[in-house]
MARKEFI-41081 format. One line per field, with one value per atom (N, C-alpha, C): residue in one letter; atom name; z, y, x. Coordinates in pm, whole numbers, plus 50000, padded with zeros to 5 digits. Each point is the difference from the previous one (the first is absolute). Example, Ala and Ser with C-alpha at 12.3 -4.5 7.8 and 13.67 -1.06 7.14 Angstrom:
BEGIN
res <- c(A_A_A_S_S_S)
atom <- c(N_CA_C_N_CA_C)
zz <- c(50780_50000_50000_49928_50006_50073)
yy <- c(49431_50119_50120_50105_50119_50109)
xx <- c(51319_49911_50090_49965_50082_49923)
***
This chain:
BEGIN
res <- c(X_X_X_X_X_X_X_X_X_X_X_X_X_X_X_X_X_X_X_X_X_X_X_X_X_X_X_X_X_X_X_X_X_X_X_X_X_X_X_X_X_X_X_X_X_X_X_X_X_X_X_X_X_X_X_X_X_X_X_X_X_X_X_X_X_X_X_X_X_X_X_X_X_X_X_X_X_X_X_X_X_X_X_X_X_X_X_X_X_X_X_X_X_X_X_X_X_X_X_X_X_X_X_X_X_X_X_X_X_X_X_X_X_X_X_X_X_X_X_X_X_X_X_X_X_X_X_X_X_X_X_X_X_X_X_X_X_X_X_X_X_X_X_X_X_X_X_X_X_X_X_X_X_X_X_X_X_X_X_X_X_X_X_X_X_X_X_X_X_X_X_X_X_X_X_X_X_X_X_X_X_X_X_X_X_X_X_X_X_X_X_X_X_X_X_X_X_X_X_X_X_X_X_X_X_X_X_X_X_X_X_X_X_X_X_X_X_X_X_X_X_X_X_X_X_X_X_X_X_X_X_X_X_X_X_X_X_X_X_X_X_X_X_X_X_X_X_X_X_X_X_X_X_X_X_X_X_X_X_X_X_X_X_X_X_X_X_X_X_X_X_X_X_X_X_X_X_X_X_X_X_X_X_X_X_X_X_X_X_X_X_X_X_X_X_X_X_X_X_X_X_X_X_X_X_X_X_X_X_X_X_X_X_X_X_X_X_X_X_X_X_X_X_X_X_X_X_X_X_X_X_X_X_X_X_X_X_X_X_X_X_X_X_X_X_X_X_X_X_X_X_X_X_X_X_X_X_X_X_X_X_X_X_X_X_X_X_X_X_X_X_X_X_X_X_X_X_X_X_X_X_X_X_X_X_X_X_X_X_X_X_X_X_X_X_X_X_X_X_X_X_X_X_X_X_X_X_X_X_X_X_X_X_X_X_X_X_X_X_X_X_X_X_X_X_X_X_X_X_X_X_X_X_X_X_X_X_X_X_X_X_X_X_X_X_X_X_X_X_X_X_X_X_X_X_X_X_X_X_X_X_X_X_X_X_X_X_X_X_X_X_X_X_X_X_X_X_X_X_X_X_X_X_X_X_X_X_X_X_X_X_X_X_X_X_X_X_X_X_X_X_X_X_X_X_X_X_X_X_X_X_X_X_X_X_X_X_X_X_X_X_X_X_X_X_X_X_X_X_X_X_X_X_X_X_X_X_X_X_X_X_X_X_X_X_X_X_X_X_X_X_X_X_X_X_X_X_X_X_X_X_X_X_X_X_X_X_X_X_X_X_X_X_X_X_X_X_X_X_X_X_X_X_X_X_X_X_X_X_X_X_X_X_X_X_X_X_X_X_X_X_X_X_X_X_X_X_X_X_X_X_X_X_X_X_X_X_X_X_X_X_X_X_X_X_X_X_X_X_X_X_X_X_X_X_X_X_X_X_X_X_X_X_X_X_X_X_X_X_X_X_X_X_X_X_X_X_X_X_X_X_X_X_X_X_X_X_X_X_X_X_X_X_X_X_X_X_X_X_X_X_X_X_X_X_X_X_X_X_X_X_X_X_X_X_X_X_X_X_X_X_X_X_X_X_X_X_X_X_X_X_X_X_X_X_X_X_X_X_X_X_X_X_X_X_X_X_X_X_X_X_X_X_X_X_X_X_X_X_X_X_X_X_X_X_X_X_X_X_X_X_X_X_X_X_X_X_X_X_X_X_X_X_X_X_X_X_X_X_X_X_X_X_X_X_X_X_X_X_X_X_X_X_X_X_X_X_X_X_X_X_X_X_X_X_X_X_X_X_X_X_X_X_X_X_X_X_X_X_X_X_X_X_X_X_X_X_X_X_X_X_X_X_X_X_X_X_X_X_X_X_X_X_X_X_X_X_X_X_X_X_X_X_X_X_X_X_X_X_X_X_X_X_X_X_X_X_X_X_X_X_X_X_X_X_X_X_X_X_X_X_X_X_X_X_X_X_X_X_X_X_X_X_X_X_X_X_X_X_X_X_X_X_X_X_X_X_X_X_X_X_X_X_X_X_X_X_X_X_X_X_X_X_X_X_X_X_X_X_X_X_X_X_X_X_X_X_X_X_X_X_X_X)
atom <- c(N_CA_C_N_CA_C_N_CA_C_N_CA_C_N_CA_C_N_CA_C_N_CA_C_N_CA_C_N_CA_C_N_CA_C_N_CA_C_N_CA_C_N_CA_C_N_CA_C_N_CA_C_N_CA_C_N_CA_C_N_CA_C_N_CA_C_N_CA_C_N_CA_C_N_CA_C_N_CA_C_N_CA_C_N_CA_C_N_CA_C_N_CA_C_N_CA_C_N_CA_C_N_CA_C_N_CA_C_N_CA_C_N_CA_C_N_CA_C_N_CA_C_N_CA_C_N_CA_C_N_CA_C_N_CA_C_N_CA_C_N_CA_C_N_CA_C_N_CA_C_N_CA_C_N_CA_C_N_CA_C_N_CA_C_N_CA_C_N_CA_C_N_CA_C_N_CA_C_N_CA_C_N_CA_C_N_CA_C_N_CA_C_N_CA_C_N_CA_C_N_CA_C_N_CA_C_N_CA_C_N_CA_C_N_CA_C_N_CA_C_N_CA_C_N_CA_C_N_CA_C_N_CA_C_N_CA_C_N_CA_C_N_CA_C_N_CA_C_N_CA_C_N_CA_C_N_CA_C_N_CA_C_N_CA_C_N_CA_C_N_CA_C_N_CA_C_N_CA_C_N_CA_C_N_CA_C_N_CA_C_N_CA_C_N_CA_C_N_CA_C_N_CA_C_N_CA_C_N_CA_C_N_CA_C_N_CA_C_N_CA_C_N_CA_C_N_CA_C_N_CA_C_N_CA_C_N_CA_C_N_CA_C_N_CA_C_N_CA_C_N_CA_C_N_CA_C_N_CA_C_N_CA_C_N_CA_C_N_CA_C_N_CA_C_N_CA_C_N_CA_C_N_CA_C_N_CA_C_N_CA_C_N_CA_C_N_CA_C_N_CA_C_N_CA_C_N_CA_C_N_CA_C_N_CA_C_N_CA_C_N_CA_C_N_CA_C_N_CA_C_N_CA_C_N_CA_C_N_CA_C_N_CA_C_N_CA_C_N_CA_C_N_CA_C_N_CA_C_N_CA_C_N_CA_C_N_CA_C_N_CA_C_N_CA_C_N_CA_C_N_CA_C_N_CA_C_N_CA_C_N_CA_C_N_CA_C_N_CA_C_N_CA_C_N_CA_C_N_CA_C_N_CA_C_N_CA_C_N_CA_C_N_CA_C_N_CA_C_N_CA_C_N_CA_C_N_CA_C_N_CA_C_N_CA_C_N_CA_C_N_CA_C_N_CA_C_N_CA_C_N_CA_C_N_CA_C_N_CA_C_N_CA_C_N_CA_C_N_CA_C_N_CA_C_N_CA_C_N_CA_C_N_CA_C_N_CA_C_N_CA_C_N_CA_C_N_CA_C_N_CA_C_N_CA_C_N_CA_C_N_CA_C_N_CA_C_N_CA_C_N_CA_C_N_CA_C_N_CA_C_N_CA_C_N_CA_C_N_CA_C_N_CA_C_N_CA_C_N_CA_C_N_CA_C_N_CA_C_N_CA_C_N_CA_C_N_CA_C_N_CA_C_N_CA_C_N_CA_C_N_CA_C_N_CA_C_N_CA_C_N_CA_C_N_CA_C_N_CA_C_N_CA_C_N_CA_C_N_CA_C_N_CA_C_N_CA_C_N_CA_C_N_CA_C_N_CA_C_N_CA_C_N_CA_C_N_CA_C_N_CA_C_N_CA_C_N_CA_C_N_CA_C_N_CA_C_N_CA_C_N_CA_C_N_CA_C_N_CA_C_N_CA_C_N_CA_C_N_CA_C_N_CA_C_N_CA_C_N_CA_C_N_CA_C_N_CA_C_N_CA_C_N_CA_C_N_CA_C_N_CA_C_N_CA_C_N_CA_C_N_CA_C_N_CA_C_N_CA_C_N_CA_C_N_CA_C_N_CA_C_N_CA_C_N_CA_C_N_CA_C_N_CA_C_N_CA_C_N_CA_C_N_CA_C_N_CA_C_N_CA_C_N_CA_C_N_CA_C_N_CA_C_N_CA_C_N_CA_C_N_CA_C_N_CA_C_N_CA_C_N_CA_C_N_CA_C_N_CA_C_N_CA_C_N_CA_C_N_CA_C_N_CA_C_N_CA_C_N_CA_C_N_CA_C_N_CA_C_N_CA_C_N_CA_C_N_CA_C_N_CA_C_N_CA_C_N_CA_C_N_CA_C_N_CA_C_N_CA_C_N_CA_C_N_CA_C_N_CA_C_N_CA_C_N_CA_C_N_CA_C_N_CA_C_N_CA_C_N_CA_C_N_CA_C_N_CA_C_N_CA_C_N_CA_C_N_CA_C_N_CA_C_N_CA_C_N_CA_C_N_CA_C_N_CA_C_N_CA_C_N_CA_C_N_CA_C_N_CA_C_N_CA_C_N_CA_C_N_CA_C_N_CA_C_N_CA_C_N_CA_C_N_CA_C_N_CA_C)
zz <- c(09643_50037_50081_49960_50073_50143_50019_50134_50085_49940_50073_50043_49909_50030_50115_49996_50108_50132_49997_50123_50058_49911_50045_50064_49939_50053_50138_50014_50129_50106_49961_50094_50044_49904_50033_50094_49975_50086_50141_50013_50131_50076_49930_50064_50049_49921_50041_50125_50003_50116_50125_49987_50113_50046_49905_50034_50074_49955_50065_50143_50018_50134_50091_49948_50078_50039_49905_50028_50104_49990_50096_50140_50008_50130_50060_49918_50048_50052_49931_50045_50137_50016_50128_50113_49973_50103_50037_49902_50026_50078_49993_50071_50150_50039_50142_50070_50121_50070_50013_49966_49998_50139_50105_50136_50063_49923_50053_49918_50060_49927_50058_49934_50047_50076_50038_50075_50130_50033_50121_49978_49882_49970_49920_50043_49927_49932_49868_49923_49908_49991_49898_49890_49876_49889_49899_49977_49908_49874_49891_49875_49905_50046_49924_49864_49988_49873_49888_50034_49903_49969_49966_49941_50092_50132_50093_50053_49941_50060_50008_49916_50009_50077_49966_50053_50151_50049_50142_50094_49985_50089_49991_49878_49979_50072_49987_50062_50152_50053_50145_50057_49929_50043_49993_49895_49983_50115_50054_50111_50135_49999_50121_50068_49948_50065_49970_50093_49975_49932_49882_49916_49989_50019_49967_49886_49876_49887_49977_49971_49955_49882_49923_49883_49900_49986_49910_49891_49958_49896_49891_49924_49897_49887_49954_49884_49890_50014_49900_50028_50098_50031_50147_50087_50143_50066_49922_50056_50089_50121_50100_50046_49962_50030_50144_50088_50140_50074_49952_50062_49970_50049_49974_50085_49969_50084_50000_49896_49996_50076_50031_50077_50101_50109_50094_50098_49985_50097_50004_49884_49995_50073_49981_50068_50151_50045_50143_50062_49934_50051_50001_49894_49988_50102_50018_50097_50139_50042_50132_50005_49890_49997_50010_49940_50001_50104_50074_50102_49944_49890_49936_50076_49980_50060_49934_49871_49926_49860_49927_49862_49912_49873_49905_49879_49953_49884_49891_49887_49883_49913_49905_49905_49870_49905_49879_49922_49987_49923_50088_50130_50088_50044_49980_50042_50136_50060_50131_50099_50128_50106_50124_50062_50135_50083_50130_50086_50107_50064_50109_50115_50121_50113_50057_50101_50052_50062_50032_50057_49893_49875_49890_49962_50053_49969_49872_49912_49877_50031_49941_50011_49861_49983_49866_49964_49882_49949_50086_50060_50088_50120_50058_50117_49963_49884_49955_49973_49943_49973_50131_50103_50131_50055_50000_50058_49917_49867_49915_50019_50018_50023_50132_50105_50129_49993_49928_49987_49927_49892_49924_50079_50075_50082_50108_50063_50102_49945_49877_49939_49926_50005_49933_49849_49949_49855_49938_50082_49947_49940_49879_49932_49959_50012_49957_50080_49955_50069_49957_50086_49960_49926_49890_49919_49998_50038_49987_49901_50010_49913_50087_49935_50074_50076_49964_50068_50110_50016_50102_50139_50087_50132_50080_50069_50080_50111_50046_50104_49957_49874_49949_50002_49947_49996_50140_50094_50135_50071_49987_50068_49939_49868_49938_50043_49996_50037_50147_50084_50143_50020_49902_50008_49913_49959_49925_49855_49946_49860_49917_49898_49915_49921_49974_49925_49903_49878_49899_49934_49948_49931_49853_49915_49856_49961_49874_49947_50009_49989_50003_49876_50021_49889_50023_49977_50029_49914_49880_49917_50061_50068_50067_50124_50070_50113_49953_49889_49945_49960_49934_49957_50120_50108_50118_50070_50006_50059_49924_49869_49919_50014_50007_50010_50132_50107_50133_50057_49917_50043_50099_49997_50091_49942_50087_49953_50037_50085_50052_49988_49937_49986_49964_49996_49962_50036_49983_50023_50092_50059_50091_49929_49868_49922_49999_50046_50004_49890_49920_49896_50066_50029_50074_49910_50009_49922_50093_49976_50072_49897_49976_49890_50026_50123_50026_49961_49961_49958_49857_49954_49865_49953_49872_49941_49989_50040_49988_50114_50013_50103_49970_50103_49984_50130_49993_50119_50071_49924_50062_50068_49933_50058_50128_49996_50119_50114_49969_50103_50061_49918_50051_50090_49966_50085_50138_50002_50127_50079_49931_50068_50055_49930_50051_50130_50007_50122_50115_49969_50101_50057_49913_50045_50070_49949_50056_50143_50025_50131_50096_49946_50084_50050_49940_50041_49900_50047_49910_49914_49893_49914_50080_50085_50082_50089_50058_50086_49920_49880_49919_49952_49983_49951_50110_50123_50110_50029_49965_50029_49907_49896_49907_50007_50063_50003_49863_49964_49873_50032_49957_50028_49916_50056_49923_49875_49889_49873_49943_49939_49929_49867_49891_49868_49941_49950_49937_49856_49905_49859_49965_49951_49961_49848_49943_49854_49952_49886_49939_49853_49940_49862_49897_50039_49905_50074_49926_50061_50083_50107_50088_50050_50010_50052_50151_50073_50145_50065_49957_50062_49975_49886_49966_50041_50060_50040_50141_50007_50128_50104_49957_50093_50063_49917_50051_50089_49962_50081_50134_50001_50126_50092_49941_50077_50057_49919_50045_50117_49986_50105_50130_49992_50120_50074_49925_50062_50057_49926_50048_50128_50006_50119_50121_49976_50108_50051_49909_50039_50069_49962_50056_49971_50102_49980_50030_50017_50029_49873_49882_49877_49877_49886_49873_49898_49891_49895_49865_49918_49863_49905_49902_49892_49870_49921_49870_49901_49877_49893_49952_49974_49945_49859_49968_49867_49897_50045_49910_50002_50104_50013_50033_49970_50037_50149_50080_50145_50066_50112_50090_50125_50036_50117_50121_50098_50123_50110_50052_50105_50122_50114_50127_50091_50067_50090_50131_50110_50128_50113_50119_50119_50050_49975_50054_49888_50009_49895_49977_50107_49986_49937_50043_49943_49851_49963_49860_49917_50048_49926_49980_50106_49990_49905_50010_49914_49854_49972_49863_49937_50075_49948_49974_50092_49982_49878_49984_49886_49869_49999_49879_49957_50095_49968_49938_50053_49946_49862_49981_49868_49898_50039_49911_49959_50093_49973_49915_50013_49930_49865_49984_49879_49877)
yy <- c(06369_50011_49880_49878_49879_50006_50051_50011_50095_50112_50098_49938_49922_49935_49902_49922_49902_50071_50109_50075_50057_50050_50056_49893_49881_49889_49958_49994_49962_50104_50127_50108_49991_49972_49987_49883_49890_49882_50032_50069_50036_50089_50094_50090_49922_49901_49920_49918_49946_49921_50088_50118_50093_50037_50021_50035_49885_49877_49883_49985_50021_49995_50102_50121_50106_49969_49946_49965_49889_49904_49889_50051_50087_50057_50079_50075_50077_49906_49891_49900_49944_49964_49944_50102_50123_50104_50028_49998_50025_49887_49879_49886_50007_50080_50007_50101_49967_50090_50142_50097_50140_50052_49937_50048_49935_49918_49931_50036_49980_50009_49894_49980_49902_50066_50123_50071_49926_49990_49931_49854_49948_49861_49990_49910_49970_49866_49998_49881_49958_49870_49944_49945_50038_49951_49928_49873_49915_49980_50055_49995_49889_49910_49881_50033_50119_50044_49989_50030_49978_50124_49976_50103_50119_49980_50107_50079_49981_50056_50152_50067_50146_50040_49936_50042_49980_49882_49969_50095_50016_50093_50143_50041_50137_50023_49905_50015_49997_49907_49990_50124_50053_50122_50119_50006_50109_50002_49882_49991_50028_50026_50047_49902_49878_49901_50026_49958_49996_49868_50004_49882_49955_49871_49937_49902_50036_49912_49895_49879_49894_49931_49926_49933_50100_50112_50106_50035_49901_50023_49894_50000_49897_50012_49885_50000_49908_49953_49912_49853_49968_49859_49967_50102_49973_50005_50003_50005_49877_50024_49896_49921_50041_49923_50026_49907_50013_50114_50045_50114_49991_50100_50003_49903_49987_49921_49852_49952_49858_49971_50104_49986_50114_49993_50113_50007_49911_49996_50133_50059_50127_50108_50000_50097_49981_49875_49973_50057_49975_50048_50152_50063_50146_50068_49949_50060_50003_49889_49996_50087_49998_50073_50151_50053_50146_50045_49903_50034_50055_49942_50048_49952_50070_49959_49874_49988_49880_50008_49891_49996_49935_50032_49936_49954_49882_49941_49971_50063_49977_49893_49947_49908_50076_49931_50067_50075_49944_50071_50080_50003_50093_49963_49874_49966_49930_49975_49933_50080_49983_50063_49911_49984_49945_50105_49989_50102_49938_50084_49960_50096_49949_50089_50052_50083_50066_49902_49879_49899_49910_50025_49922_49877_49987_49884_50025_49900_50012_49992_50090_50001_49971_49883_49958_50049_49961_50047_49959_49881_49957_50093_50036_50088_50142_50047_50133_50000_49891_49988_50003_49937_49997_50141_50079_50134_50092_49984_50082_49966_49872_49958_50055_49994_50053_50151_50070_50144_50038_49930_50031_49963_49892_49964_50106_50045_50105_50127_50034_50123_49980_49880_49972_49995_49970_50002_49861_49897_49865_49947_49948_49941_49857_49912_49863_49927_49880_49924_50043_49977_50008_49870_50010_49881_49975_49877_49954_49884_49916_49882_49875_49885_49874_49997_50087_50004_50106_50080_50104_49937_50064_49944_49986_49888_49971_50102_50060_50101_50118_50040_50111_49965_49883_49957_49999_49939_49986_50134_50087_50128_50094_49994_50082_49953_49869_49947_50026_50001_50031_50144_50085_50141_50028_49894_50016_50040_49973_50034_49872_49995_49882_49980_49874_49968_49887_50011_49897_49972_49879_49960_49972_50053_49973_49911_49967_49933_50097_49945_50084_50090_50126_50096_50119_50120_50121_50012_49941_50011_49922_49889_49923_50074_50068_50083_50110_50064_50108_49950_49885_49943_49975_49944_49970_50126_50101_50128_50059_50001_50057_49919_49869_49913_50021_50029_50009_50142_50098_50138_50045_49935_50037_50107_50063_50105_49973_49899_49979_49854_49975_49863_49999_49881_49993_49869_50000_49881_50034_49896_50019_50064_49982_50057_50152_50059_50146_50060_49917_50052_50025_50126_50038_50081_49968_50070_50086_50129_50094_50059_49932_50038_50130_50050_50131_50112_49963_50099_49979_49875_49969_49869_49975_49880_49883_50023_49895_50014_49903_50007_50108_50077_50108_50006_49964_49992_50133_50107_50132_50043_49982_50035_49919_49870_49916_50049_50038_50053_50127_50086_50124_49972_49898_49962_49955_49923_49954_50118_50086_50114_50096_50013_50084_49942_49868_49935_50018_49996_50024_50141_50099_50138_50025_49939_50023_49946_49886_49936_50043_50048_50033_49878_49885_49875_49961_49921_49951_49887_49970_49888_49870_49980_49879_49988_50111_49998_49970_50054_49984_49857_49925_49862_49897_50047_49908_49907_50043_49919_49882_49988_49888_49904_49885_49901_49936_49969_49929_49853_49916_49858_49939_49903_49933_49934_50018_49936_49930_49886_49933_49950_50039_49952_49916_49883_49909_49977_50019_49975_49856_49929_49860_49990_49952_49987_49884_50021_49896_49987_49888_49974_50062_50026_50057_50061_50037_50062_49898_50050_49912_50071_49925_50054_49981_50104_49989_49969_50072_49980_49860_49943_49868_49883_50027_49895_49951_49882_49950_49980_49948_49973_50127_50103_50127_50068_49996_50062_49929_49869_49925_50038_50017_50040_50141_50085_50136_49999_49926_49995_49946_49907_49944_50108_50080_50107_50107_50035_50099_49954_49873_49945_50010_49975_50008_50142_50098_50140_50053_49950_50051_50148_50076_50144_50077_49928_50065_50041_49962_50034_49961_50007_49970_49952_49942_49944_50058_50033_50045_49916_49939_49928_50069_50038_50060_49973_49984_49977_50133_50005_50120_50024_50127_50032_50012_49998_50022_49889_49913_49896_49867_49887_49869_49973_50074_49991_49997_49931_50013_50070_50107_50077_49951_49951_49948_50103_50059_50101_49957_50003_49974_50120_50041_50116_49964_50047_49969_50081_49970_50075_49962_49873_49948_49971_50059_49986_49854_49926_49861_49915_50022_49924_50030_50126_50041_49932_50000_49939_49850_49932_49854_49968_50076_49974_50028_50110_50035_49897_49957_49900_49866_49961_49873_50005_50110_50012_50009_50072_50012_49863_49918_49867_49914_50012_49920_50050_50130_50054_49956_50004_49959_49854_49916_49857_49970_50084_49973_50069_50113_50080_49930)
xx <- c(45080_49857_49956_50050_49965_50049_50123_50057_49917_49958_49921_49867_49939_49873_50015_50111_50023_50025_50077_50027_49871_49914_49872_49913_50002_49921_50049_50134_50057_49969_50006_49968_49854_49913_49858_49975_50071_49986_50046_50113_50054_49902_49938_49903_49879_49955_49884_50034_50123_50041_50006_50059_50007_49859_49911_49863_49932_50024_49940_50053_50132_50058_49932_49983_49939_49857_49924_49861_49991_50092_50000_50035_50099_50037_49884_49931_49885_49891_49979_49901_50037_50128_50045_49987_50042_49992_49854_49911_49859_49935_50058_49944_50027_50101_50038_49908_49954_49907_50054_49918_50043_50036_49944_50025_50123_50072_50117_50124_50116_50126_50094_50112_50097_50115_49981_50104_50030_50128_50043_50033_49971_50033_50130_50085_50123_49980_50002_49965_50115_50020_50088_49909_50024_49919_50089_49968_50074_49915_50046_49923_50043_50085_50038_50064_50058_50057_49898_49875_49893_49918_49875_49913_49974_50009_49962_50119_50119_50120_50000_49923_49987_49874_49891_49870_49988_50034_49976_50076_50133_50070_49947_49964_49953_49867_49907_49869_50011_50077_50016_50066_50098_50066_49905_49921_49903_49899_49970_49905_50065_50132_50065_50093_50012_50086_50147_50085_50144_50030_50060_50014_50145_50022_50128_49972_50032_49969_50108_49959_50091_49933_50078_49942_49946_50067_49950_50100_50079_50101_49989_49892_49982_50102_50049_50090_49951_49877_49942_50022_50085_50028_49983_49991_50001_49863_49894_49865_49975_49953_49970_50123_50118_50122_50045_49969_50039_49935_49886_49932_49851_49926_49857_49920_49872_49910_50032_50069_50036_50129_50077_50124_50010_49922_49995_50117_50098_50110_50077_50024_50070_49921_49870_49914_50005_49996_50005_50128_50111_50129_50005_49949_50007_49910_49879_49908_50062_50057_50062_50126_50075_50126_49984_49894_49980_49899_49943_49902_49871_49954_49877_49876_49890_49873_49946_50022_49960_50059_49987_50046_49896_50003_49909_50079_49965_50067_49898_50017_49917_50065_49926_50062_50028_50060_50049_49895_49879_49898_49905_50029_49932_49860_49957_49864_49995_50115_50003_50082_49968_50079_49999_50114_50010_50074_49988_50059_50090_50075_50088_49976_49975_49976_50132_49993_50120_50100_49953_50088_50062_49966_50056_49920_49878_49916_49920_49996_49923_49850_49924_49854_49945_49938_49960_49860_49955_49872_49882_50004_49891_49987_50114_49998_49955_50044_49956_49850_49950_49857_49921_50054_49936_49982_50106_49990_49912_50004_49915_49852_49971_49862_49947_50082_49956_49977_50089_49984_49873_49971_49879_49874_50005_49884_49978_50106_49990_49935_50035_49949_49869_49944_49874_50009_50120_50022_50013_50005_50021_49871_50009_49885_50032_49902_50017_50107_50036_50103_50140_50097_50140_50031_50074_50030_50150_50037_50137_50002_50100_50008_50013_50006_50015_50132_50094_50129_50007_49896_49999_50011_50077_50025_49871_49988_49882_49980_50110_49991_49915_50009_49920_49852_49967_49860_49937_50070_49944_49985_50099_49993_49897_49983_49897_49862_49977_49870_49969_50104_49980_49953_50029_49959_49877_49934_49877_50019_50117_50030_50000_49917_49993_50129_50032_50122_49971_50053_49983_50133_50015_50124_49972_50087_49993_50117_50007_50119_50118_50121_50120_50002_50035_50008_49911_50053_49924_49874_50002_49879_49885_50032_49895_49948_50091_49959_49906_50037_49918_49862_49995_49872_49909_50055_49919_49954_50087_49960_49883_50008_49893_49870_50015_49883_49926_50075_49938_49997_50031_49989_50105_50117_50108_50089_50080_50091_50145_50025_50134_50040_50115_50048_50147_50057_50140_50067_50132_50081_50118_50057_50114_50119_50010_50109_50000_49889_49993_49917_49934_49910_49866_49971_49880_49907_49872_49899_49915_49998_49915_49904_49890_49912_49925_50003_49943_50095_50122_50100_50049_50004_50051_49940_50015_49939_50099_50123_50101_50101_50089_50101_50103_50037_50097_50080_50128_50082_50017_50018_50018_49871_49888_49871_49974_50030_49982_50087_50124_50091_49943_49944_49941_49880_49922_49887_50048_50107_50058_50057_50073_50060_49895_49889_49890_49946_49993_49952_50098_50129_50103_49984_49984_49987_49866_49894_49868_49990_50062_49990_50111_50111_50114_50074_49970_50065_50108_50095_50104_49943_50070_49959_49996_50099_50005_49877_49956_49882_49873_49992_49879_49979_50107_49985_50017_50023_50025_49883_49879_49882_49980_50083_49984_50117_49982_50108_50016_50121_50025_50025_49907_50011_50113_50071_50106_49943_50067_49964_50122_49979_50108_49946_50067_49961_50112_49964_50096_49955_50091_49970_50034_49902_50018_50000_50111_50009_49914_49933_49919_50039_49964_50042_49906_49878_49904_49883_49896_49884_49924_49937_49926_49875_49892_49874_50000_50040_50011_49865_49897_49869_49945_50036_49947_50088_50113_50093_49963_49940_49948_50111_50115_50109_50053_50024_50052_49898_49873_49898_49983_50017_49993_50116_50119_50118_49979_49943_49972_49902_49893_49899_50055_50094_50061_50079_50077_50078_49906_49896_49905_49931_49969_49936_50093_50131_50098_50017_49992_50015_49876_49884_49875_49985_49955_49982_50128_50111_50128_50075_49949_50070_49922_50068_49935_50103_49949_50084_49958_50098_49973_50083_49935_50068_49961_50100_49967_50111_49960_50096_50055_50130_50060_49947_49980_49953_50111_50126_50112_50105_49996_50101_49932_50066_49944_50017_49924_50012_49862_49993_49886_50050_49935_50040_49921_50072_49940_50025_49893_50015_49920_50065_49934_50023_49896_50007_49931_50054_49938_50057_49955_50039_50139_50039_50125_50100_50119_50102_50038_50026_50043_49891_49876_49889_49984_50017_49990_50108_50124_50111_49980_49960_49980_49886_49890_49885_50032_50071_50035_50092_50100_50095_49931_49911_49928_49909_49928_49909_50077_50110_50081_50053_50044_50050_49890_49880_49889_49958_49999_49967_50105_50127_50110_49985_49957_49986_49876_49897_49875_49987_50072_49983_50059)
***
């Protein structure tokens, strides 16, 4: 009797899981514009051997795309291993190798996505956010500011503002992006890692949903992914991790702030500086971003040396 009870419980659990998968797929399919399909697109989808390995290929195929799946053989140990959004090299090689129109790479738990254009170039979350913002503005659907983080590429901020789209920066982390969007009535935000929030479609980050939003824009405009993101230059960034012995008050440290101000003064309006303490390791992250690669490298190395000496 005990065995029968356990078998019945397992069967019930399996049915609930299948039902949840079905409901999620229906939600994703319903999010895609009814007047569009993905017919004619050849896509490589990398599911990182993770949570979306069944759902993503199935939904994309259902919408009419030709699918080449990779990273869809989870064994409990290979999640994100050399694949997915954190390792897009496999996707780059596959897209070019099979002559796909583009590729998308999800992460293990399915809340992030980065893409690869037909030439094998990685398109990160900042670039995807750029094209989604322009599309929503064109259609009169954009509300509030677009929200990135202190690490968001300066190219995104400048190009959005040039098109009359407000932009704000939060602390690093999608929860901070979400808080700022809600506070200022925005619907679109995210990070370069590919964690994108489309609050007019969902309440949290969803890599498959974000990919569908991008693909809808590709089909709606008739342009390639490369063409859609070409208007946003990615400024050179360099981040150096400086080890420290204990906690430090960066804002209250006069020496470090003076060093920072000196570098910022040298960069002028050609770049910016971010100093932040790691929340998990005894590190200070020194990031310099600017228009010129050599200037960025020299400034970052100089500031890191001063922070190391003062911390």
